[in-house]
N, CA, C and O atoms as a CHARMM CRD file, in Angstrom:
* protein
*
  344
    1    1 UNK  N      0.84400  -1.16400   0.00000 PROA 1      0.00000
    2    1 UNK  CA     0.00000   0.00000   0.00000 PROA 1      0.00000
    3    1 UNK  C      0.89300   1.23200   0.00000 PROA 1      0.00000
    4    1 UNK  O      1.85800   1.31800   0.76000 PROA 1      0.00000
    5    2 UNK  N      0.56200   2.16700  -0.84800 PROA 2      0.00000
    6    2 UNK  CA     1.42500   3.32100  -1.02600 PROA 2      0.00000
    7    2 UNK  C      1.30800   4.33500   0.10700 PROA 2      0.00000
    8    2 UNK  O      2.31900   4.82400   0.61000 PROA 2      0.00000
    9    3 UNK  N      0.08400   4.65000   0.50900 PROA 3      0.00000
   10    3 UNK  CA    -0.05100   5.66100   1.54000 PROA 3      0.00000
   11    3 UNK  C     -1.42700   5.59900   2.20300 PROA 3      0.00000
   12    3 UNK  O     -2.34400   4.92100   1.74000 PROA 3      0.00000
   13    4 UNK  N     -1.52400   6.32400   3.28500 PROA 4      0.00000
   14    4 UNK  CA    -2.80000   6.43700   3.98500 PROA 4      0.00000
   15    4 UNK  C     -3.78800   7.18900   3.11100 PROA 4      0.00000
   16    4 UNK  O     -4.98000   6.88200   3.09000 PROA 4      0.00000
   17    5 UNK  N     -3.28000   8.17200   2.39400 PROA 5      0.00000
   18    5 UNK  CA    -4.12300   8.96400   1.49700 PROA 5      0.00000
   19    5 UNK  C     -4.79400   8.06600   0.45800 PROA 5      0.00000
   20    5 UNK  O     -5.98500   8.21400   0.18300 PROA 5      0.00000
   21    6 UNK  N     -4.04000   7.14800  -0.11000 PROA 6      0.00000
   22    6 UNK  CA    -4.60700   6.23100  -1.10700 PROA 6      0.00000
   23    6 UNK  C     -5.60600   5.26400  -0.47900 PROA 6      0.00000
   24    6 UNK  O     -6.60000   4.90800  -1.11100 PROA 6      0.00000
   25    7 UNK  N     -5.35600   4.83900   0.74800 PROA 7      0.00000
   26    7 UNK  CA    -6.30200   3.96500   1.44000 PROA 7      0.00000
   27    7 UNK  C     -7.62800   4.68200   1.66300 PROA 7      0.00000
   28    7 UNK  O     -8.69700   4.10700   1.45700 PROA 7      0.00000
   29    8 UNK  N     -7.55000   5.93900   2.08500 PROA 8      0.00000
   30    8 UNK  CA    -8.77200   6.71800   2.27500 PROA 8      0.00000
   31    8 UNK  C     -9.52200   6.88900   0.95200 PROA 8      0.00000
   32    8 UNK  O    -10.75000   6.81800   0.91800 PROA 8      0.00000
   33    9 UNK  N     -8.78300   7.11300  -0.13100 PROA 9      0.00000
   34    9 UNK  CA    -9.41400   7.24000  -1.45100 PROA 9      0.00000
   35    9 UNK  C    -10.07500   5.93100  -1.85500 PROA 9      0.00000
   36    9 UNK  O    -11.18300   5.92900  -2.39200 PROA 9      0.00000
   37   10 UNK  N     -9.39600   4.82000  -1.59800 PROA 10     0.00000
   38   10 UNK  CA    -9.97100   3.51000  -1.92700 PROA 10     0.00000
   39   10 UNK  C    -11.27700   3.28400  -1.17500 PROA 10     0.00000
   40   10 UNK  O    -12.26100   2.82000  -1.75200 PROA 10     0.00000
   41   11 UNK  N    -11.28400   3.61100   0.10400 PROA 11     0.00000
   42   11 UNK  CA   -12.49400   3.45300   0.90600 PROA 11     0.00000
   43   11 UNK  C    -13.61300   4.30900   0.32000 PROA 11     0.00000
   44   11 UNK  O    -14.74500   3.85100   0.16300 PROA 11     0.00000
   45   12 UNK  N    -13.28200   5.54500   0.00400 PROA 12     0.00000
   46   12 UNK  CA   -14.27800   6.46000  -0.53800 PROA 12     0.00000
   47   12 UNK  C    -14.82100   5.97200  -1.88400 PROA 12     0.00000
   48   12 UNK  O    -16.03400   5.96500  -2.09300 PROA 12     0.00000
   49   13 UNK  N    -13.94300   5.56800  -2.79000 PROA 13     0.00000
   50   13 UNK  CA   -14.37000   5.14700  -4.12100 PROA 13     0.00000
   51   13 UNK  C    -15.17100   3.84600  -4.08100 PROA 13     0.00000
   52   13 UNK  O    -16.21500   3.73400  -4.72500 PROA 13     0.00000
   53   14 UNK  N    -14.68900   2.88000  -3.33600 PROA 14     0.00000
   54   14 UNK  CA   -15.35500   1.57700  -3.29000 PROA 14     0.00000
   55   14 UNK  C    -16.74900   1.70900  -2.68800 PROA 14     0.00000
   56   14 UNK  O    -17.72500   1.22800  -3.26400 PROA 14     0.00000
   57   15 UNK  N    -16.84200   2.35300  -1.54600 PROA 15     0.00000
   58   15 UNK  CA   -18.14800   2.47100  -0.90300 PROA 15     0.00000
   59   15 UNK  C    -19.05600   3.44700  -1.65400 PROA 15     0.00000
   60   15 UNK  O    -20.27900   3.30700  -1.62300 PROA 15     0.00000
   61   16 UNK  N    -18.46500   4.42500  -2.32300 PROA 16     0.00000
   62   16 UNK  CA   -19.25700   5.30200  -3.18400 PROA 16     0.00000
   63   16 UNK  C    -19.87400   4.53600  -4.34000 PROA 16     0.00000
   64   16 UNK  O    -21.03300   4.75800  -4.69200 PROA 16     0.00000
   65   17 UNK  N    -19.10200   3.63500  -4.93000 PROA 17     0.00000
   66   17 UNK  CA   -19.62700   2.79400  -6.00700 PROA 17     0.00000
   67   17 UNK  C    -20.71000   1.84500  -5.50000 PROA 17     0.00000
   68   17 UNK  O    -21.69300   1.59200  -6.19600 PROA 17     0.00000
   69   18 UNK  N    -20.53200   1.32800  -4.30400 PROA 18     0.00000
   70   18 UNK  CA   -21.54100   0.44600  -3.71300 PROA 18     0.00000
   71   18 UNK  C    -22.84400   1.21900  -3.50400 PROA 18     0.00000
   72   18 UNK  O    -23.92500   0.69700  -3.78000 PROA 18     0.00000
   73   19 UNK  N    -22.74900   2.44400  -3.02300 PROA 19     0.00000
   74   19 UNK  CA   -23.94400   3.26300  -2.80400 PROA 19     0.00000
   75   19 UNK  C    -24.63300   3.56700  -4.13700 PROA 19     0.00000
   76   19 UNK  O    -25.85600   3.48900  -4.24700 PROA 19     0.00000
   77   20 UNK  N    -23.84300   3.90700  -5.12800 PROA 20     0.00000
   78   20 UNK  CA   -24.40900   4.18800  -6.45600 PROA 20     0.00000
   79   20 UNK  C    -25.11700   2.95400  -7.02100 PROA 20     0.00000
   80   20 UNK  O    -26.20700   3.05600  -7.58400 PROA 20     0.00000
   81   21 UNK  N    -24.49000   1.80300  -6.86700 PROA 21     0.00000
   82   21 UNK  CA   -25.08100   0.54500  -7.33900 PROA 21     0.00000
   83   21 UNK  C    -26.37800   0.24900  -6.58100 PROA 21     0.00000
   84   21 UNK  O    -27.35800  -0.19700  -7.17700 PROA 21     0.00000
   85   22 UNK  N    -26.38200   0.49400  -5.27900 PROA 22     0.00000
   86   22 UNK  CA   -27.58700   0.26200  -4.47800 PROA 22     0.00000
   87   22 UNK  C    -28.72200   1.17200  -4.93600 PROA 22     0.00000
   88   22 UNK  O    -29.87200   0.74000  -5.01900 PROA 22     0.00000
   89   23 UNK  N    -28.40600   2.41300  -5.22800 PROA 23     0.00000
   90   23 UNK  CA   -29.42800   3.33600  -5.71700 PROA 23     0.00000
   91   23 UNK  C    -30.00900   2.86000  -7.04400 PROA 23     0.00000
   92   23 UNK  O    -31.22400   2.87600  -7.24400 PROA 23     0.00000
   93   24 UNK  N    -29.12900   2.43700  -7.94800 PROA 24     0.00000
   94   24 UNK  CA   -29.57700   1.98200  -9.26400 PROA 24     0.00000
   95   24 UNK  C    -30.47100   0.75200  -9.15100 PROA 24     0.00000
   96   24 UNK  O    -31.54400   0.70900  -9.75200 PROA 24     0.00000
   97   25 UNK  N    -30.04400  -0.23300  -8.39700 PROA 25     0.00000
   98   25 UNK  CA   -30.80900  -1.47100  -8.27500 PROA 25     0.00000
   99   25 UNK  C    -32.12500  -1.22700  -7.53900 PROA 25     0.00000
  100   25 UNK  O    -33.16300  -1.75700  -7.93500 PROA 25     0.00000
  101   26 UNK  N    -32.08900  -0.43100  -6.47300 PROA 26     0.00000
  102   26 UNK  CA   -33.31000  -0.14200  -5.72800 PROA 26     0.00000
  103   26 UNK  C    -34.31800   0.60200  -6.60000 PROA 26     0.00000
  104   26 UNK  O    -35.52300   0.37000  -6.49700 PROA 26     0.00000
  105   27 UNK  N    -33.83000   1.48500  -7.44700 PROA 27     0.00000
  106   27 UNK  CA   -34.72100   2.21000  -8.34900 PROA 27     0.00000
  107   27 UNK  C    -35.30600   1.28700  -9.40100 PROA 27     0.00000
  108   27 UNK  O    -36.50200   1.34200  -9.68700 PROA 27     0.00000
  109   28 UNK  N    -34.47100   0.44400  -9.97200 PROA 28     0.00000
  110   28 UNK  CA   -34.94900  -0.46900 -11.01100 PROA 28     0.00000
  111   28 UNK  C    -35.95300  -1.48500 -10.47300 PROA 28     0.00000
  112   28 UNK  O    -36.92300  -1.81900 -11.15400 PROA 28     0.00000
  113   29 UNK  N    -35.72800  -1.97200  -9.26800 PROA 29     0.00000
  114   29 UNK  CA   -36.60400  -2.99600  -8.69700 PROA 29     0.00000
  115   29 UNK  C    -37.71200  -2.40000  -7.83400 PROA 29     0.00000
  116   29 UNK  O    -38.50600  -3.13100  -7.24000 PROA 29     0.00000
  117   30 UNK  N    -37.76200  -1.06300  -7.76700 PROA 30     0.00000
  118   30 UNK  CA   -38.78500  -0.36200  -7.00700 PROA 30     0.00000
  119   30 UNK  C    -38.81500  -0.80500  -5.53700 PROA 30     0.00000
  120   30 UNK  O    -39.87900  -1.09500  -4.99000 PROA 30     0.00000
  121   31 UNK  N    -37.64100  -0.85200  -4.91300 PROA 31     0.00000
  122   31 UNK  CA   -37.47200  -1.23600  -3.50400 PROA 31     0.00000
  123   31 UNK  C    -36.69300  -0.14000  -2.76200 PROA 31     0.00000
  124   31 UNK  O    -35.57100  -0.38100  -2.31600 PROA 31     0.00000
  125   32 UNK  N    -37.27700   1.06700  -2.62500 PROA 32     0.00000
  126   32 UNK  CA   -36.50400   2.16600  -2.02700 PROA 32     0.00000
  127   32 UNK  C    -36.13400   1.94500  -0.56100 PROA 32     0.00000
  128   32 UNK  O    -35.06000   2.37200  -0.13900 PROA 32     0.00000
  129   33 UNK  N    -36.97400   1.30100   0.21600 PROA 33     0.00000
  130   33 UNK  CA   -36.68300   1.09400   1.64500 PROA 33     0.00000
  131   33 UNK  C    -35.49600   0.15700   1.83500 PROA 33     0.00000
  132   33 UNK  O    -34.62300   0.40600   2.66600 PROA 33     0.00000
  133   34 UNK  N    -35.47300  -0.91600   1.06200 PROA 34     0.00000
  134   34 UNK  CA   -34.35800  -1.86400   1.16400 PROA 34     0.00000
  135   34 UNK  C    -33.07000  -1.21600   0.67400 PROA 34     0.00000
  136   34 UNK  O    -32.00300  -1.44100   1.24400 PROA 34     0.00000
  137   35 UNK  N    -33.16600  -0.41700  -0.37500 PROA 35     0.00000
  138   35 UNK  CA   -31.98600   0.29600  -0.89100 PROA 35     0.00000
  139   35 UNK  C    -31.43900   1.27500   0.12700 PROA 35     0.00000
  140   35 UNK  O    -30.22600   1.38200   0.30500 PROA 35     0.00000
  141   36 UNK  N    -32.33100   1.99200   0.79800 PROA 36     0.00000
  142   36 UNK  CA   -31.90600   2.95100   1.82500 PROA 36     0.00000
  143   36 UNK  C    -31.20400   2.24700   2.98100 PROA 36     0.00000
  144   36 UNK  O    -30.23000   2.76600   3.52600 PROA 36     0.00000
  145   37 UNK  N    -31.69200   1.07200   3.35400 PROA 37     0.00000
  146   37 UNK  CA   -31.06900   0.32700   4.45400 PROA 37     0.00000
  147   37 UNK  C    -29.64100  -0.08600   4.08700 PROA 37     0.00000
  148   37 UNK  O    -28.73500  -0.01200   4.91700 PROA 37     0.00000
  149   38 UNK  N    -29.45100  -0.51400   2.85500 PROA 38     0.00000
  150   38 UNK  CA   -28.10900  -0.90800   2.41100 PROA 38     0.00000
  151   38 UNK  C    -27.20300   0.31100   2.32500 PROA 38     0.00000
  152   38 UNK  O    -26.02600   0.23500   2.68000 PROA 38     0.00000
  153   39 UNK  N    -27.73500   1.42700   1.86000 PROA 39     0.00000
  154   39 UNK  CA   -26.94200   2.66000   1.78200 PROA 39     0.00000
  155   39 UNK  C    -26.53300   3.11400   3.17900 PROA 39     0.00000
  156   39 UNK  O    -25.39300   3.53100   3.38800 PROA 39     0.00000
  157   40 UNK  N    -27.45000   3.03600   4.13000 PROA 40     0.00000
  158   40 UNK  CA   -27.11500   3.39700   5.51400 PROA 40     0.00000
  159   40 UNK  C    -26.01500   2.50000   6.06600 PROA 40     0.00000
  160   40 UNK  O    -25.12900   2.96300   6.78400 PROA 40     0.00000
  161   41 UNK  N    -26.07600   1.23500   5.73400 PROA 41     0.00000
  162   41 UNK  CA   -25.03400   0.29600   6.17700 PROA 41     0.00000
  163   41 UNK  C    -23.68900   0.64100   5.53900 PROA 41     0.00000
  164   41 UNK  O    -22.64900   0.55200   6.19100 PROA 41     0.00000
  165   42 UNK  N    -23.71100   1.03000   4.27400 PROA 42     0.00000
  166   42 UNK  CA   -22.47100   1.41600   3.59200 PROA 42     0.00000
  167   42 UNK  C    -21.87800   2.67300   4.22300 PROA 42     0.00000
  168   42 UNK  O    -20.66000   2.77900   4.36800 PROA 42     0.00000
  169   43 UNK  N    -22.71500   3.60800   4.59200 PROA 43     0.00000
  170   43 UNK  CA   -22.23400   4.83300   5.23600 PROA 43     0.00000
  171   43 UNK  C    -21.65600   4.52100   6.61500 PROA 43     0.00000
  172   43 UNK  O    -20.63400   5.09000   6.99700 PROA 43     0.00000
  173   44 UNK  N    -22.29200   3.63100   7.35800 PROA 44     0.00000
  174   44 UNK  CA   -21.75300   3.22000   8.65900 PROA 44     0.00000
  175   44 UNK  C    -20.39900   2.53400   8.49500 PROA 44     0.00000
  176   44 UNK  O    -19.47900   2.75800   9.28100 PROA 44     0.00000
  177   45 UNK  N    -20.29000   1.70200   7.47000 PROA 45     0.00000
  178   45 UNK  CA   -19.01700   1.03200   7.19200 PROA 45     0.00000
  179   45 UNK  C    -17.94400   2.05400   6.86000 PROA 45     0.00000
  180   45 UNK  O    -16.81100   1.94500   7.32900 PROA 45     0.00000
  181   46 UNK  N    -18.29500   3.04700   6.05200 PROA 46     0.00000
  182   46 UNK  CA   -17.35800   4.11300   5.70300 PROA 46     0.00000
  183   46 UNK  C    -16.85700   4.81900   6.96200 PROA 46     0.00000
  184   46 UNK  O    -15.65400   5.00100   7.14700 PROA 46     0.00000
  185   47 UNK  N    -17.79600   5.21400   7.82500 PROA 47     0.00000
  186   47 UNK  CA   -17.41800   5.91600   9.05500 PROA 47     0.00000
  187   47 UNK  C    -16.49800   5.06800   9.93000 PROA 47     0.00000
  188   47 UNK  O    -15.52500   5.57300  10.49100 PROA 47     0.00000
  189   48 UNK  N    -16.80900   3.79100  10.04200 PROA 48     0.00000
  190   48 UNK  CA   -16.00600   2.88500  10.86600 PROA 48     0.00000
  191   48 UNK  C    -14.58700   2.73600  10.30900 PROA 48     0.00000
  192   48 UNK  O    -13.61000   2.81600  11.05300 PROA 48     0.00000
  193   49 UNK  N    -14.48300   2.52000   9.00000 PROA 49     0.00000
  194   49 UNK  CA   -13.16500   2.32000   8.40000 PROA 49     0.00000
  195   49 UNK  C    -12.31400   3.58900   8.45300 PROA 49     0.00000
  196   49 UNK  O    -11.11500   3.51900   8.72100 PROA 49     0.00000
  197   50 UNK  N    -12.91800   4.73000   8.20400 PROA 50     0.00000
  198   50 UNK  CA   -12.16300   5.98600   8.27700 PROA 50     0.00000
  199   50 UNK  C    -11.69700   6.24400   9.70800 PROA 50     0.00000
  200   50 UNK  O    -10.58700   6.73300   9.91400 PROA 50     0.00000
  201   51 UNK  N    -12.52000   5.92600  10.68600 PROA 51     0.00000
  202   51 UNK  CA   -12.11200   6.08100  12.08700 PROA 51     0.00000
  203   51 UNK  C    -10.91700   5.18100  12.40200 PROA 51     0.00000
  204   51 UNK  O    -10.00900   5.57900  13.13100 PROA 51     0.00000
  205   52 UNK  N    -10.92100   3.96400  11.84700 PROA 52     0.00000
  206   52 UNK  CA    -9.78700   3.05400  12.06800 PROA 52     0.00000
  207   52 UNK  C     -8.53200   3.58000  11.39100 PROA 52     0.00000
  208   52 UNK  O     -7.43800   3.45800  11.94100 PROA 52     0.00000
  209   53 UNK  N     -8.67200   4.16300  10.20600 PROA 53     0.00000
  210   53 UNK  CA    -7.51300   4.72500   9.50400 PROA 53     0.00000
  211   53 UNK  C     -6.93200   5.88600  10.30900 PROA 53     0.00000
  212   53 UNK  O     -5.71300   6.03900  10.38300 PROA 53     0.00000
  213   54 UNK  N     -7.78000   6.69000  10.90100 PROA 54     0.00000
  214   54 UNK  CA    -7.33200   7.87000  11.64000 PROA 54     0.00000
  215   54 UNK  C     -6.84200   7.56500  13.05300 PROA 54     0.00000
  216   54 UNK  O     -6.38400   8.47200  13.74900 PROA 54     0.00000
  217   55 UNK  N     -6.92600   6.31400  13.49000 PROA 55     0.00000
  218   55 UNK  CA    -6.44400   5.94600  14.82300 PROA 55     0.00000
  219   55 UNK  C     -4.93500   6.15400  14.89700 PROA 55     0.00000
  220   55 UNK  O     -4.19100   5.68300  14.03700 PROA 55     0.00000
  221   56 UNK  N     -4.50000   6.85400  15.91800 PROA 56     0.00000
  222   56 UNK  CA    -3.08000   7.19900  16.04400 PROA 56     0.00000
  223   56 UNK  C     -2.28300   6.19700  16.87000 PROA 56     0.00000
  224   56 UNK  O     -1.10300   5.97800  16.59600 PROA 56     0.00000
  225   57 UNK  N     -2.89200   5.59800  17.85300 PROA 57     0.00000
  226   57 UNK  CA    -2.16100   4.74000  18.78000 PROA 57     0.00000
  227   57 UNK  C     -2.22500   3.28900  18.33200 PROA 57     0.00000
  228   57 UNK  O     -2.96000   2.47500  18.89100 PROA 57     0.00000
  229   58 UNK  N     -1.43100   2.98900  17.30300 PROA 58     0.00000
  230   58 UNK  CA    -1.37200   1.64400  16.73800 PROA 58     0.00000
  231   58 UNK  C      0.07400   1.19500  16.77400 PROA 58     0.00000
  232   58 UNK  O      0.97300   1.93600  16.37600 PROA 58     0.00000
  233   59 UNK  N      0.29900  -0.02800  17.25500 PROA 59     0.00000
  234   59 UNK  CA     1.67300  -0.50700  17.37000 PROA 59     0.00000
  235   59 UNK  C      2.26900  -0.84600  16.01600 PROA 59     0.00000
  236   59 UNK  O      3.31500  -0.30900  15.65200 PROA 59     0.00000
  237   60 UNK  N      1.62500  -1.72600  15.26700 PROA 60     0.00000
  238   60 UNK  CA     2.13800  -2.15400  13.97700 PROA 60     0.00000
  239   60 UNK  C      1.26700  -1.54400  12.88200 PROA 60     0.00000
  240   60 UNK  O      0.23700  -2.10700  12.51300 PROA 60     0.00000
  241   61 UNK  N      1.68500  -0.39700  12.37100 PROA 61     0.00000
  242   61 UNK  CA     0.86000   0.34200  11.42300 PROA 61     0.00000
  243   61 UNK  C      0.64300  -0.42000  10.11900 PROA 61     0.00000
  244   61 UNK  O     -0.45500  -0.40100   9.56300 PROA 61     0.00000
  245   62 UNK  N      1.66800  -1.07900   9.63600 PROA 62     0.00000
  246   62 UNK  CA     1.54800  -1.79400   8.36400 PROA 62     0.00000
  247   62 UNK  C      0.48000  -2.88700   8.44800 PROA 62     0.00000
  248   62 UNK  O     -0.34900  -3.01700   7.54700 PROA 62     0.00000
  249   63 UNK  N      0.50000  -3.66100   9.51500 PROA 63     0.00000
  250   63 UNK  CA    -0.50300  -4.71800   9.71000 PROA 63     0.00000
  251   63 UNK  C     -1.88700  -4.11800   9.92800 PROA 63     0.00000
  252   63 UNK  O     -2.88800  -4.66700   9.46800 PROA 63     0.00000
  253   64 UNK  N     -1.93600  -3.00000  10.62500 PROA 64     0.00000
  254   64 UNK  CA    -3.20500  -2.32800  10.89200 PROA 64     0.00000
  255   64 UNK  C     -3.86100  -1.88300   9.58300 PROA 64     0.00000
  256   64 UNK  O     -5.05900  -2.09400   9.39000 PROA 64     0.00000
  257   65 UNK  N     -3.09800  -1.27600   8.69400 PROA 65     0.00000
  258   65 UNK  CA    -3.64900  -0.78800   7.42900 PROA 65     0.00000
  259   65 UNK  C     -3.99900  -1.94200   6.48500 PROA 65     0.00000
  260   65 UNK  O     -4.95800  -1.84800   5.71900 PROA 65     0.00000
  261   66 UNK  N     -3.23600  -3.01000   6.53900 PROA 66     0.00000
  262   66 UNK  CA    -3.58800  -4.19400   5.74200 PROA 66     0.00000
  263   66 UNK  C     -4.90400  -4.79100   6.22400 PROA 66     0.00000
  264   66 UNK  O     -5.71800  -5.23800   5.41600 PROA 66     0.00000
  265   67 UNK  N     -5.11400  -4.80000   7.52100 PROA 67     0.00000
  266   67 UNK  CA    -6.36200  -5.31500   8.08300 PROA 67     0.00000
  267   67 UNK  C     -7.54500  -4.44200   7.67500 PROA 67     0.00000
  268   67 UNK  O     -8.63200  -4.95100   7.40200 PROA 67     0.00000
  269   68 UNK  N     -7.33300  -3.13400   7.63500 PROA 68     0.00000
  270   68 UNK  CA    -8.39100  -2.22400   7.20100 PROA 68     0.00000
  271   68 UNK  C     -8.72100  -2.47100   5.73000 PROA 68     0.00000
  272   68 UNK  O     -9.89100  -2.49000   5.34700 PROA 68     0.00000
  273   69 UNK  N     -7.70000  -2.65900   4.91900 PROA 69     0.00000
  274   69 UNK  CA    -7.90400  -2.93700   3.49800 PROA 69     0.00000
  275   69 UNK  C     -8.67400  -4.24600   3.30600 PROA 69     0.00000
  276   69 UNK  O     -9.56200  -4.32700   2.45700 PROA 69     0.00000
  277   70 UNK  N     -8.33800  -5.25700   4.08600 PROA 70     0.00000
  278   70 UNK  CA    -9.05000  -6.53700   4.00800 PROA 70     0.00000
  279   70 UNK  C    -10.49600  -6.38400   4.46700 PROA 70     0.00000
  280   70 UNK  O    -11.40200  -6.98300   3.88800 PROA 70     0.00000
  281   71 UNK  N    -10.71200  -5.57800   5.51400 PROA 71     0.00000
  282   71 UNK  CA   -12.07200  -5.34000   6.00500 PROA 71     0.00000
  283   71 UNK  C    -12.89600  -4.60500   4.95400 PROA 71     0.00000
  284   71 UNK  O    -14.08300  -4.88700   4.78600 PROA 71     0.00000
  285   72 UNK  N    -12.28000  -3.67600   4.25600 PROA 72     0.00000
  286   72 UNK  CA   -12.96600  -2.95900   3.18000 PROA 72     0.00000
  287   72 UNK  C    -13.43600  -3.92300   2.10700 PROA 72     0.00000
  288   72 UNK  O    -14.57700  -3.85600   1.65200 PROA 72     0.00000
  289   73 UNK  N    -12.55600  -4.81000   1.71200 PROA 73     0.00000
  290   73 UNK  CA   -12.90100  -5.79000   0.67700 PROA 73     0.00000
  291   73 UNK  C    -14.03900  -6.69600   1.13700 PROA 73     0.00000
  292   73 UNK  O    -14.97800  -6.94700   0.38100 PROA 73     0.00000
  293   74 UNK  N    -13.96100  -7.17900   2.35600 PROA 74     0.00000
  294   74 UNK  CA   -14.98300  -8.07500   2.89500 PROA 74     0.00000
  295   74 UNK  C    -16.33700  -7.37400   3.00500 PROA 74     0.00000
  296   74 UNK  O    -17.36100  -7.92100   2.59500 PROA 74     0.00000
  297   75 UNK  N    -16.33400  -6.17500   3.55400 PROA 75     0.00000
  298   75 UNK  CA   -17.58300  -5.42700   3.73400 PROA 75     0.00000
  299   75 UNK  C    -18.20000  -5.05500   2.38700 PROA 75     0.00000
  300   75 UNK  O    -19.41700  -5.13600   2.22100 PROA 75     0.00000
  301   76 UNK  N    -17.37800  -4.65200   1.43500 PROA 76     0.00000
  302   76 UNK  CA   -17.90000  -4.27900   0.11800 PROA 76     0.00000
  303   76 UNK  C    -18.53200  -5.47900  -0.57500 PROA 76     0.00000
  304   76 UNK  O    -19.59500  -5.35700  -1.18400 PROA 76     0.00000
  305   77 UNK  N    -17.88500  -6.63600  -0.48400 PROA 77     0.00000
  306   77 UNK  CA   -18.45700  -7.83900  -1.08600 PROA 77     0.00000
  307   77 UNK  C    -19.78800  -8.19800  -0.43600 PROA 77     0.00000
  308   77 UNK  O    -20.73100  -8.58400  -1.12600 PROA 77     0.00000
  309   78 UNK  N    -19.87000  -8.07200   0.88700 PROA 78     0.00000
  310   78 UNK  CA   -21.10400  -8.38500   1.59900 PROA 78     0.00000
  311   78 UNK  C    -22.22600  -7.42700   1.19400 PROA 78     0.00000
  312   78 UNK  O    -23.37100  -7.84300   1.01900 PROA 78     0.00000
  313   79 UNK  N    -21.89700  -6.16400   1.04800 PROA 79     0.00000
  314   79 UNK  CA   -22.90300  -5.18600   0.64100 PROA 79     0.00000
  315   79 UNK  C    -23.39100  -5.44300  -0.78300 PROA 79     0.00000
  316   79 UNK  O    -24.58500  -5.33600  -1.06700 PROA 79     0.00000
  317   80 UNK  N    -22.46900  -5.77800  -1.66800 PROA 80     0.00000
  318   80 UNK  CA   -22.86000  -6.06600  -3.05200 PROA 80     0.00000
  319   80 UNK  C    -23.74900  -7.30700  -3.11300 PROA 80     0.00000
  320   80 UNK  O    -24.69200  -7.35500  -3.90200 PROA 80     0.00000
  321   81 UNK  N    -23.45700  -8.29700  -2.29600 PROA 81     0.00000
  322   81 UNK  CA   -24.30800  -9.49400  -2.25800 PROA 81     0.00000
  323   81 UNK  C    -25.70400  -9.14600  -1.75400 PROA 81     0.00000
  324   81 UNK  O    -26.69200  -9.68500  -2.25400 PROA 81     0.00000
  325   82 UNK  N    -25.79800  -8.25300  -0.77000 PROA 82     0.00000
  326   82 UNK  CA   -27.11100  -7.82100  -0.29300 PROA 82     0.00000
  327   82 UNK  C    -27.87200  -7.07100  -1.39000 PROA 82     0.00000
  328   82 UNK  O    -29.08200  -7.23800  -1.54800 PROA 82     0.00000
  329   83 UNK  N    -27.15500  -6.25700  -2.13200 PROA 83     0.00000
  330   83 UNK  CA   -27.79500  -5.52800  -3.23200 PROA 83     0.00000
  331   83 UNK  C    -28.28100  -6.49500  -4.30400 PROA 83     0.00000
  332   83 UNK  O    -29.38000  -6.34300  -4.83600 PROA 83     0.00000
  333   84 UNK  N    -27.46900  -7.47000  -4.61200 PROA 84     0.00000
  334   84 UNK  CA   -27.87200  -8.46600  -5.62300 PROA 84     0.00000
  335   84 UNK  C    -29.07300  -9.27900  -5.17100 PROA 84     0.00000
  336   84 UNK  O    -29.80200  -9.82400  -5.99900 PROA 84     0.00000
  337   85 UNK  N    -29.28500  -9.36400  -3.86800 PROA 85     0.00000
  338   85 UNK  CA   -30.41600 -10.11100  -3.33800 PROA 85     0.00000
  339   85 UNK  C    -31.72500  -9.33900  -3.32600 PROA 85     0.00000
  340   85 UNK  O    -32.76400  -9.89000  -2.96000 PROA 85     0.00000
  341   86 UNK  N    -31.69100  -8.08400  -3.71600 PROA 86     0.00000
  342   86 UNK  CA   -32.93200  -7.29200  -3.74600 PROA 86     0.00000
  343   86 UNK  C    -33.92500  -7.84400  -4.73600 PROA 86     0.00000
  344   86 UNK  O    -35.01700  -7.29700  -4.88400 PROA 86     0.00000
């Protein structure tokens, strides 16, 4: 991983794409309430991951950021699966 800045951008872009996809699918399938719930979950995930990135008191920073990157991937896949299930 190149930098913290790039990690923050990755979090923003990935979860932004998930939100956009949720909006599109919810609109197409006429399920606005379910789409809103998934979007709220994506926003909560964003807040959680950014808070972890901004944590200052971490012993092994490299492992910490790798774990955040892995959590981003896992959460994004789970959200996309929920969207596909609409």
